[in-house]
C-alpha positions as CSV (number, residue, x, y, z in Angstrom):
1,M,29.3,79.6,23.7
2,E,31.8,76.8,23.7
3,Q,31.7,74.4,20.9
4,M,31.7,70.6,20.6
5,V,33.8,69.1,18.4
6,N,34.5,65.3,18.7
7,G,33.1,65.6,22.2
8,T,35.7,67.9,23.7
9,E,35.2,71.7,24.0
10,S,36.6,73.6,21.7
11,S,37.9,77.4,22.7
12,F,39.1,79.9,20.0
13,S,39.1,83.7,18.9
14,I,39.6,85.0,15.1
15,D,41.1,88.7,16.1
16,C,41.4,91.5,13.9
17,E,44.4,93.5,15.0
18,G,44.7,97.5,13.2
19,L,42.7,96.3,10.4
20,A,42.4,98.1,7.2
21,V,40.9,96.3,4.3
22,G,41.5,97.1,0.6
23,Y,42.8,97.0,-2.6
24,S,46.1,97.2,-4.4
25,G,47.1,99.2,-1.1
26,K,44.5,101.6,-0.8
27,P,42.3,101.5,2.0
28,L,38.3,101.3,2.0
29,C,38.4,102.1,5.7
30,K,40.3,103.4,8.8
31,E,42.0,100.6,10.7
32,F,40.0,98.7,13.3
33,D,39.9,96.1,15.8
34,L,37.5,93.3,16.0
35,E,37.3,90.3,17.9
36,I,35.3,87.0,17.0
37,N,34.7,84.0,19.2
38,N,33.5,80.5,18.9
39,G,29.6,80.4,18.8
40,D,29.6,84.4,17.5
41,Y,26.6,85.1,14.7
42,I,27.5,88.1,13.4
43,C,25.7,90.2,10.7
44,I,27.7,92.3,8.5
45,V,26.2,95.9,7.0
46,G,26.8,98.7,4.9
47,E,26.4,100.7,2.2
48,N,27.3,99.4,-1.3
49,G,31.4,100.0,-1.6
50,A,31.7,100.4,2.1
51,G,33.8,97.3,2.3
52,K,31.9,94.5,3.3
53,S,32.9,91.6,0.9
54,T,36.4,93.0,0.7
55,F,36.3,92.5,4.8
56,I,35.3,89.0,4.8
57,K,37.9,87.8,2.0
58,T,41.0,89.7,3.5
59,L,39.4,87.7,7.2
60,I,39.8,84.2,5.5
61,G,42.7,85.4,3.5
62,L,41.7,85.4,-0.3
63,I,43.0,88.7,-0.5
64,P,45.5,90.7,1.4
65,A,45.6,93.4,4.3
66,V,46.2,96.5,3.5
67,S,47.5,97.2,7.2
68,G,47.2,94.9,10.4
69,D,46.6,91.1,10.9
70,V,44.0,88.6,11.5
71,A,45.4,86.1,13.9
72,L,43.6,82.5,14.6
73,R,44.2,82.0,17.8
74,G,43.4,78.7,19.9
75,D,42.0,75.3,18.7
76,I,41.2,76.7,14.7
77,V,43.3,77.0,11.7
78,R,42.2,78.6,8.2
79,S,40.9,75.3,7.0
80,D,38.4,75.6,9.7
81,I,36.7,78.6,8.0
82,G,34.3,77.4,5.4
83,Y,33.1,80.1,3.0
84,L,29.8,80.6,0.9
85,P,30.4,83.3,-1.8
86,Q,27.7,85.0,-3.8
87,Q,25.8,83.2,-6.3
88,R,27.3,83.5,-9.5
89,E,26.0,82.1,-13.2
90,T,28.5,79.8,-13.7
91,Q,27.6,78.0,-10.7
92,K,24.5,77.0,-11.7
93,D,25.7,75.0,-14.8
94,F,28.3,73.0,-12.5
95,P,28.2,69.6,-14.1
96,A,28.0,67.3,-10.8
97,S,25.4,65.8,-8.5
98,V,24.5,67.0,-5.1
99,W,26.5,64.3,-3.6
100,E,29.7,65.3,-5.4
101,V,28.9,68.7,-4.6
102,V,28.9,68.4,-0.9
103,L,31.8,65.6,-0.8
104,S,34.1,68.3,-2.9
105,G,33.7,70.3,0.4
106,C,36.0,67.9,2.3
107,L,39.0,68.4,-0.9
108,N,41.0,70.4,2.2
109,R,41.0,67.6,4.3
110,L,42.6,64.6,1.6
111,G,46.2,65.9,2.3
112,F,48.0,63.8,-0.1
113,R,45.6,61.5,-0.6
114,P,44.5,60.5,-3.8
115,F,40.9,59.7,-3.1
116,Y,37.9,60.4,-0.5
117,G,37.9,58.2,2.6
118,I,35.1,56.8,5.1
119,R,35.7,60.0,7.1
120,E,35.3,62.5,4.3
121,R,31.8,60.2,3.1
122,K,30.7,60.6,6.3
123,L,31.0,64.4,6.6
124,A,29.5,64.8,3.7
125,S,26.2,62.7,4.6
126,A,25.9,64.4,7.9
127,A,26.0,67.4,6.2
128,I,23.6,66.4,3.3
129,R,21.3,65.4,6.7
130,E,21.9,68.7,8.4
131,L,20.5,70.7,5.1
132,D,17.4,68.1,4.2
133,L,19.0,67.5,1.2
134,E,18.6,63.3,1.2
135,D,16.0,63.4,-1.5
136,I,17.5,65.0,-3.8
137,K,21.2,64.2,-3.2
138,N,21.4,61.9,-6.8
139,D,19.9,64.9,-8.6
140,S,21.7,67.0,-10.9
141,F,23.0,70.4,-9.4
142,R,22.2,72.3,-12.5
143,E,18.7,71.0,-11.8
144,L,17.9,72.6,-9.0
145,S,16.1,75.9,-7.9
146,G,17.7,78.8,-6.6
147,G,17.3,77.9,-3.5
148,Q,18.2,73.9,-3.3
149,R,21.6,75.3,-4.9
150,Q,22.0,77.6,-2.2
151,R,21.2,74.7,0.5
152,V,23.7,72.8,-1.3
153,L,26.5,74.7,-1.9
154,L,26.1,75.7,2.5
155,A,26.1,72.0,2.9
156,R,29.6,71.8,1.0
157,A,30.8,74.7,2.9
158,I,29.8,72.8,6.3
159,A,31.3,69.3,4.6
160,S,34.5,71.6,5.1
161,T,34.3,72.7,8.7
162,P,32.4,72.2,11.4
163,K,33.4,75.5,13.3
164,V,33.0,78.6,11.1
165,L,31.1,79.3,8.0
166,V,31.7,82.9,6.5
167,L,28.4,83.7,4.2
168,D,28.0,86.6,1.5
169,E,24.7,87.4,0.5
170,P,23.3,83.8,0.6
171,I,19.9,84.9,0.1
172,T,20.6,86.7,-3.2
173,G,18.4,85.6,-5.8
174,L,16.1,83.7,-3.7
175,D,12.4,83.9,-2.9
176,P,11.2,84.4,0.5
177,V,10.6,81.1,1.0
178,A,13.5,79.8,0.4
179,A,15.4,82.8,2.0
180,A,13.5,82.4,5.2
181,K,14.2,78.4,5.0
182,L,18.4,79.2,4.5
183,Y,18.2,81.5,8.0
184,R,16.5,78.8,9.6
185,M,19.1,76.6,8.5
186,L,22.2,78.8,9.6
187,D,20.1,79.6,13.3
188,K,20.2,76.1,14.0
189,L,23.9,76.0,13.0
190,N,24.8,78.7,15.1
191,Q,22.4,77.2,17.9
192,K,24.7,74.0,17.7
193,G,28.2,75.9,18.2
194,T,29.3,77.0,14.4
195,T,30.1,80.6,14.4
196,I,28.3,82.4,11.9
197,I,29.4,85.7,10.1
198,T,27.6,86.8,7.0
199,I,26.4,90.0,5.2
200,S,23.0,90.2,4.3
201,H,20.9,93.3,3.2
202,D,18.0,91.4,4.4
203,V,18.5,93.5,7.6
204,G,15.6,92.4,10.0
205,K,15.6,88.6,9.3
206,A,19.7,88.7,9.5
207,L,20.1,91.2,12.6
208,S,17.2,89.2,14.5
209,A,19.5,86.2,15.2
210,A,23.0,88.1,15.2
211,N,24.7,88.8,18.8
212,K,26.9,91.2,16.6
213,I,26.7,94.0,14.3
214,L,29.4,95.2,12.3
215,I,28.6,98.7,10.7
216,M,31.4,98.9,7.7
217,N,32.0,102.5,6.6
218,D,35.2,104.7,7.5
219,T,35.6,103.6,10.9
220,P,34.1,99.9,11.3
221,H,32.7,99.0,14.5
222,L,30.3,96.8,15.9
223,A,26.8,98.1,16.5
224,S,26.0,100.0,20.0
225,D,22.6,99.0,21.3
226,E,21.2,102.6,20.2
227,E,23.1,101.5,16.7
228,R,21.4,98.4,16.4
229,K,17.8,99.6,17.4
230,E,18.1,102.1,14.6
231,V,19.1,99.4,12.0
232,L,16.2,97.1,13.2
233,D,14.0,99.5,12.5
234,V,15.0,100.6,9.1
């Protein structure tokens, strides 16, 4: 899928080449290759401790690879990758309005400018509309429900980049209704061209939309058609 950015086609890939992930130089898996293309919807599955979160942190540059490389090719730079980490208790008490939280996603676009400009405000407003947050944009973040908070944080990630979203267990702590709504939002974003890379324990919901399944184990690999069916049947 060719993503449209400012009226022009955008083509890129994120290539993992001979990649092994882990901590303190100790690998959690063997080296593997993976090509992520614009428009992909990738779901990452695996047992606890298999390296799912470690992989995405390596992918976005938060931690170094044990070996190998993550190469950005084509029309993409590191700041084009938005990240939604797992919800933490500290996030619930963030002393800001919904608008301020979403606008803060544009910090990486300011450069040496001390203030947000018209462009950043337009990006934040568009993200708020996309996630149906206009009715609560002036509300305090700390007073929101879990589902609302996660939508606000997703909007913040969208405001930072229109190209790639990386999500670590985005439905953790959400009730079924809020989780279903979040997945619908992700589907909508992907259909518009945003690349989605997500970890989720709600296998059926996530995999029904994903065009690629990355199985994290000792030998990480994309699921074959047979493996995909087995995962969906679990």
